[in-house]
N, C-alpha and C positions, 0 to 999 in steps of 0.2 A: 807343361809339367809332364814328365815321362819317366821311364826307367833309366834314362841317362842321368849322369851326375849333375848336368848343368841345370836341371830342375825346370826345363821348359816343356810345354806343349803336349801333344798327343803321342800315343805310341807310334813309332815310326817303323823302322826296318828290323828292330830287335824281335827275336822270337818271344812268344808269350811267356810270362813268368808268374810266380806266385804273388807278385806285387800288383798284378793287374786289378784285382778287386779294390785294393786300397787306392790305387791311382784313379780308377773309375769313380769312386766315391768322392775323391778330391775334385775331379773335374765336374761332377754333378753339383757339388756345393758351389764351385766357382760359377757355374752357369746360373744357379738359383740366386746367388747374391748379386751377381753382375748382370742380371736380366735387363736393366736399363741400357747397359752398354751393348748387349747383343741386339736389342731393338734398334739402337742407333746405327749399329753396323749394317744390319740387314736393310734398314731404311735407306742408308747411303747407297747400297748396291741397287736397290730398287730404282732410285733416282737416276742411276747411270745406265740402266738396262735400256736398250733400244726397243725391246718388246718384252712382254712378260715371259719369263723362262718356262719351258715345258720340261726340260731334262736338266737336272742338277747333279753334280758329282762332288762328294765330300771326301777328300783325300786324307788318309790317316785319321779317320773319323773318331777314334777312341770310342767312348760310350754314346757318341752321337749328339752331343749338346748343340753343335753347329747344325747338324742335319735337322733336328727338331725346330730350331729357330728359323731355318730356311723354309721348312715345310709350312710353318705357321705364317711366315711373311708372304709366301708365294703359293696360295691355295690351289692353283691349277697345275702345279709342278709335281713330277715324280722325282724323288731323291734317291740316289744310290750312294750308300756309305761303304767305303772300302777301308779295311784295317787288317793287320796281321794277326790280331788277337781274337780268338773265338769268344773269350770271356767278355771282351768289350762289346762285340757285336750281339751277343746274347742279351746283354743289358739293354742295348739299344732296341732290340726287338720288343722287349717287355715295356720299355718306356714309350715306344711308338704306339703300342696297343693301348697303354694307359692314357695317352694324349689323343687317341682317336684318329691317328694318322698311319696306322699300320698298312693300309691299302696303298699308301703313297711313298713309303720308305722301304727300300729293299737293302739287304746287306750282302757284302761279298768279302770273303776272307782271302787276302792276297798279300804277297810281299811286293811292295811297289819299287823295291830295288831291282826286281827282275823285270822281264818283259811284261807289260801290263796285259792282263787278261781282257777278253771281251766283256764289257760291262753293260750288257743289255742291248735291246734292239731299239730302233727308232731314230737312227742317225746320230750326229754329233751332239755334244752337250752345249747348252746355252750359258751355263754358269758353273764354275768350279770354285771350291773353297779348299785352301790348304792352311789350316789353322794350327800354328805352332808345330808344323810338321816338316817343312822343307829343309830345315837345318839338320834334321836327323838322317836324311838319305845319303847314301854313299856318293852319289854323283848328281848334284842338283841340276847341272846342265842337261843331263839325259832325262831326268824327271820332267823338267820344263819342256823339253822337246816333245816328250810323249803327251804332256798336257796340251801343248799347242796343236798337235796332230788331232786330238780328240775334241777340240773345241771348235764350234762353228765360227766362220768369219763373222765378226761383230760381237762375238760372245766375250764374257768377262772371266778372268781368273783373279780371285782375291787371295793374297798371301798375307797372313796375319802372324805377328810375333808378339809374344808376351815379353815386355822389357825386363821384368823380374817379378818376383813374388810381391804381392801387395804389402803395404804397411797397415797396421791396425792399432797400435798402442799410442797413448799420449807420450810426450817427451819424458815426463816424470811418472813412473808407474807406481811409486810408493815402495818399490823394492829395488835396492841397490842404487847405483849412480844413474842420474838421468841420461837419456840418450842411448839406452840399451839396444833398441831395435835398429837405430841407425848404425851402430857398431856391428851388429849381427849382419846386416845387409852388406856393409862395406867389406866384411871378412869373407862372406860366402858368394857374393856376386862377382865372380872372377872371369866370366866369359865376355868377350867383346860384343858390342851390339851388332845385330844383323842388319844388312842393307842389301836388298834384292833388286834395286833399280837396274844396275848394269847387267845382272844375270837375266832379268826379264827382257831387257832390250836386246841382248845378244841372242835370245831364243826366238826373236821375231815379234815379240809383243810391243804394243805401244802403252807405256805407263801413263795412265790418265790421272792418277792421284796417288800421293803418298800421304796417308791420312793418320795423324796421331790422335789417339783418344786419351784424354786426361780424365780419369775416373775418380770422383770424390763423392763418397756416399756416407751419410750419417747412419746411425743405427736404424732410424725409421725407414730410410730409403733402402737400406740393405736387407731388412727383413729379419725374420726369426732365425735364419740359418747362419747369421753373422758369427755368433760365438763359436759354433762348430767349425766353421770355415777358418776362422782365425786360429783356433786350437790346432787343427790339422796342418795348416801352412807353417805355423811356427814350430810345431813338432818336427816337421820335415826338415826345416832349416837347422833345427837343433841337432839333428842326426849328422849334419855335416860340419858342426861348429866345434867339436871337441878339441881339435888341434889348432884352432884359429882364434878362439876367444880366451880371455884370462879366466882364472878360476872364480873370481867374484862375479863376473858376468854370467858364467855358466850356472853358478848357484842361483843367481837371480832369475835366470830363464827357467831353470828347473822348478823354482817356486811358482812362477807364473803358469807353468804347464801342469802343476799339481792341482787337480780339481778339488782336493780337500782343503786347500788354502784359501783364506778370505780374500786375497788379492788375485786369485787365479783368473785366467782368461775367461773361463766359462761363467764367472760370477760378476764380471765387470760391466758397468753401465756406460763406460766412456770409450768404447771401441768405435772405430770408423774404418772405412776402406779408402786407401789412397794408392793408386797405381796408374800405370800407363801402358797402352798397347799401340802398336803401329800396324796399319794395313796398307799394302800396295795393291792398287786396283789396276789391272792391265787388260787391254783389249787385244784380241786377235784381229788384225786388219782384214 
């Protein structure tokens, strides 16, 4: 999820805007609700590491949900989070302090479409994360070349993509025709899927895994933030749906987003999370 219209991932190369706070809140809700997925992802990386990482780089970190997950998974590692948005990095500094890892997470404001700055001392990185970031850069080949250069031999780069927004609603919401959310997704998910296998290979990496994560969480597993997460995600999709959904579907969606209505998203007990994400895990030989 980002300021790009395609609704994916972290802030990439765009200059910070007034939407950063709203985007950061969405990403933080995403991490809270999908905590089981983040634990599974970082566990998968731990299994593939040849040794415990000491230096980790989070590319296009946004508010640092990935940085925090990596800091918790690898308690001996120092994490550097790089993003173009000072607002995002400020939120990460606050979250790192709240989570007790401020001594291990540092932030760096930089435009990764330019020549990368020096990102601290101590040699190359053991692990890099590019979560929903790589498709935003102007020249992915150049970005991957710079990642390769700064990764130690044997180190890992994890490139993660969000296939699209999650689904939350039952088939029949009690408002309008059944299948509203499916039609909303079909109308707004117009970007082709990303596949980084060839790009990673061309950059010199060995792709060790292309790992799909199928996420299915009921209300209990998703936790108390589920309603807010669903409300924010569906409202964002609604902002892109005016010209692509018929008037009846738009009216039904507006009713669901109206917190005063009895069938509103924030009042529903039948929400769940269904989504998928894909991670390419590549090693520098």
